[in-house]
N, C-alpha and C positions, 0 to 999 in steps of 0.2 A: 615665733614671730612671722607674720604674714609676708608672702613674697609680693613685692610691688612691681608692676610692669607699667610701662608708659602706654599712652593712647596709641602710638604708632605700632608698638609691639602687639597690642590687642588686635589692630587691623590685620597685621601680618598673620597672627594665629588664626583669626577668623577666615582669612583668605585660604590658608593651608587646609583648614577644616573643610571648607566648602569644596575645594579641589579634591580632597581625599574622598569625601562623601560622594561627589559626582562620579569619580572613578569607580567607586564601589558599586553604585547603582548601574553604571555603564557596563561593568563586568557582569553583573547579574543579568542584564538584558542580553548581553552577547552570548552567555552560556546558560541555556535553559536548564531547569532542574533535571530534565530527563536526559541530558547529554553526559555520557560516561567518559571517563578518561581512558582512552584506548592506546596510549602511548607505548605501553608494554605488550600490547596484543599484536601478534604477527601471525598471518596465515599465508599459505601459498596463494599467489595471484589467481583469481578466478579465470578459468578458461572454458568458454562455452564450446561444447562439442557440436559441430555443425553437421547434423544429420541431413539437413536440407541440401547442402552443397555436395555431400557425398552422393546422395541419391540422384541428384540431377546431373552428375558427372558421368554416370554409367550408361551403357547401352541397354535400353529396356528389353531388347530381344535376347539378351544373354544375362538375365538377372542372377541366376543361381551362381554362376562362375564369378561374375564381377563383384558381387556382394560378399563372397566368401572371405576376403581379407578383412572385412569390416564386421563380420557376423558377431564376434564376441563383444566388440565395443558398443555395437548398436542392437544388442539382443533385445533390449527394452522395446524396440520398434519391430524388429524382424521376427523374433520368437521362433517357434516351430513352424509357423505358417509359411515361412520361406521354403520349407521342404515339401510343401504340398502343392499340387497343381492349382487348387482354388486360391491359395494364398499368393502364388506367383501371378495368377491372372489378375487378382485384385490390385496388386502392386503395379503390374503392367498398365492396367486401365488408369490408375492414378497418374503415372508418369507420362502417359500419352494424351491425357485429357487437355484439350486446348485451353480451357479456363485455368486449370492448375498451372500449366506452363506459363501463361501470361502473368498470373499472380506471382509466380516465382521470379520472373524477369523484373517485375515491378518491385519486388522485395529486395532483389539484389541492387537495384538502383538506390535504395535507401540504406540497406544493411550489408553492403559488401565488406565493410570493416566493423567489427564489433568491439574494438578496443575501448571506445568511450563507455559503452555499456558495461564491459568487463571491469573497468576501473571503478565505476560507481558501485557495482556489485561487490567488488573486493572491499571497498570501504564499508559497505553495509554489513558484510559478513564478518568484518573485524568487530563491529558492534554486536553482531549476533554471537560471536565467540565469547565476547565479554559477558553477555547476559545468559548464555546457554553453553557453558564451557564443556559440559558432558556430551553435547550433541555434535555429530559429525557435520561438516559442511557438505551439503548435497551436491550430487552431480547435476550439471545443468546442460540441457540439450536444446537446440533450436530445430524447428521444422516448419513446414508450410501446412497450415491447418485447413486451407480452403475456405477462409473467412468464417471461422468458428467463433462468432462474437459472443456466444454464451460462455465459452471456456478458452479465453486467449492464453491462459497459463494453467497448468495443473501440476499438482505435487503428489507424488505417490512413492512410498517405500524409499524415501531418501533421495528421490530423483525429481528434478523440476524440468518440465518441458514447456518451452515458450514458443508460441506461434508468431513468428516475426511478421507475418502478413497481417497481423492484427494491430500493428503499430506503424502504419505508413502515413499517418496524418489524417486529421478528421475530414479533409476534403478529398480523400482518395475516392476515385470514381466508382469502384465496386461497392463501397459502403453506401453510396447514394443509390446505386442501382438495386441493391438488396433492401433498400428502404429502412436502413438502420436509422432510428430517430437521431436528430442532430444532437440532442442533449446527451445521448449515449456516446457519441463519437468523440467527446472531449477526452476520453480515456484511451483513445486509439492513436495517440501521437508517439513519436520516438521518445520524448521525455517521460512518458508514462510507463515505458517498458520496465525500468528497474523498480518502480513503485508497485506495479501490478505483480511483479514476481515476488517481492517480499510480502505484499498483501495476501497473496495466495498461501504462503507459508504460515503467516500469522492467523489467517482464518482457520486453517487446519488445526493449529494449536488450540484455538479457542473452542472449536467444535469437539475437542477431546474431553472437555469438561463434562461432567455428568449432569450438570444443571442445564436444562432446556428452557429457553425463554418462552413465556406464555402470555406476557402482557407488554404494554408499550414501554414501561420503564426498563424491563428486562432487556428488550431489544435495543433500546437507547444505550444502555450500559455495555451491552455486548459489542455494539458497533463502536462505542467510545473506546473500549479496550483495543479493538483492532487498529483504530487510528492512533492510539497511544503507542502501540507496537511500532507503527511507522514513524512516530516521533523519535522513538529510541533507535531505530535503524537508520533514519535519515534526519538527524537533528538540525542540519543546516538547510534542509529543503523548506520552502515556503508552505504554509498551510493550504494554499490554493491547489497545489499539485497533489497533496495527500487526499483532499476531499473532492477534488475536481470542481472547484469554484472559480468563476471569473473574479477579477478584481472588484467588479460591481457586487457580486454575490458576497464576497468577504466583507465589503463595506456594509451591505444590508444586514448581514448576520451579526456583525459586531454592534451596529447601531440598534438593532431590534431584538437582541438576545433577551433582555429583561422583559420586554413586552410579550415576546413569544412564550417565555417560561410562565409568565403570569397568566396568559391565556390558557395554557395547558392545565395549570393548577385550578384556575377559576372554573373551568369546565370539567374538572375531575377526570382528566384524560389519562393520568399516569398509569393507572392500573386497569385500563380498558383492555379487553381481549377481542375487541371488534377488529377483525383482520383488515377490513376496508379502511377504517380510520388509521390503523397502524401503517398501512401502505401509503396513505396520503402524507403522513408525517415523516416516514423514513425511507420510502421507496424512490427509485429513480423517476424523475419527472422534471419538467422545465422549471417548476416552482413548487412550493409547499402548499398543498391543496387548501387547508383551512385558512391560510393567510392570503395575501394579495397576489395577483398575477405578476407583481414585480419582486416578490420575495425570493430569497435564496432557496434552492431545493433542499430537501432532506433536513429541515431544521431540527427535527427530532434527533437525527444523528449528530448534527453539529453540537447541540446542547449536551447530548450524552458524552461527547468528546471533552467538553469543558468540565463536566462533572468529574470524569475520570482524571483529568489533569489536576483538578483541585484536590481530589482524593489522594493522588500520588504525591502531590506537593506537601500535603499535611501528614501523610503516613510514610515518612522517609525510610522506615525500616522494611516496608513492603517491597519485595523485589519484582522485577518484570515477570519472572516465572510464576511467582505467587499470584500476581494479578491475573495472568492468563489461565493458569491451570486450577486455581482454587475455586471453591464453590461459595465464595462470599456472596451473600444475598444482595441483590441490586439495591434494596432499601437501605441496607447497612452502608453500602458504598455512598449512596446519596447522603445519608445522615452524617457519616464521618467526613465527607467532603466539605460540609457546611457551605454548600453552593449557594451563593447569593449574587446573581448577575446584576 
């Protein structure tokens, strides 16, 4: 016998259904598919070893004796050179250089306290431990690079070294004096420090793959994997910070993603090996060369990111490790992503 319900009961059921569906959609929006549950993942809080503060607290005329208590902890920097006259002279010249001393003072004005950076890194490395449980958490050191804008962070043998002087804000006067292009300085802000640190680790992982990119699509997918790694390490960070877009760039990229993709397909660009064209589509610049001067930069990278996101959304069984370390062909990733902007 059929169950009869009144019109009022129908409205109530319809209302409940809409509310539940809305809550479900809201939940999906709030928790991206790349966000892992790390509630059971605990690691020791990240503590950055401040080589910069140790070095600038000593008497440079008495290097050997004053650095002896720190020799084992900072062997990565001091090495055997501290025991040689040439090594001691090089370190003395560094510590007494007026430019280096000024940069250190400016860095201390911004980075006297690293607790906020350490908290963000602790959270990121909890996600790291979830995705790479067999890998140790690296040691992290800070130093003064002397405005080494090509390598603000480097990762070597389980150690990460971050030049704090490369994250003083895009308007820092020495960035301007050294004529670093404005479009590059967007990644030299304090907020960018934790992102650049994890980006450096992710790039090292991706470069361990035996597959070497040789065409545009390969590079798009490789860069997309790196940005997806950042998605997984910082799932609550906005896209702007991961790819260094302004809000205007994000809006342009989202609005013109389909047209940009169509342009690349129609002009048979995906498998080009033309290095100049690849650079225009994926390299650092104020905008993407083949598009308008108002376009977002690195649109090839942005699209590669969206392809990888779609691939991972559809291939739920693929782990982050498999994405980064496997040699799955970029064409296969594109095909399996069913990317349709």
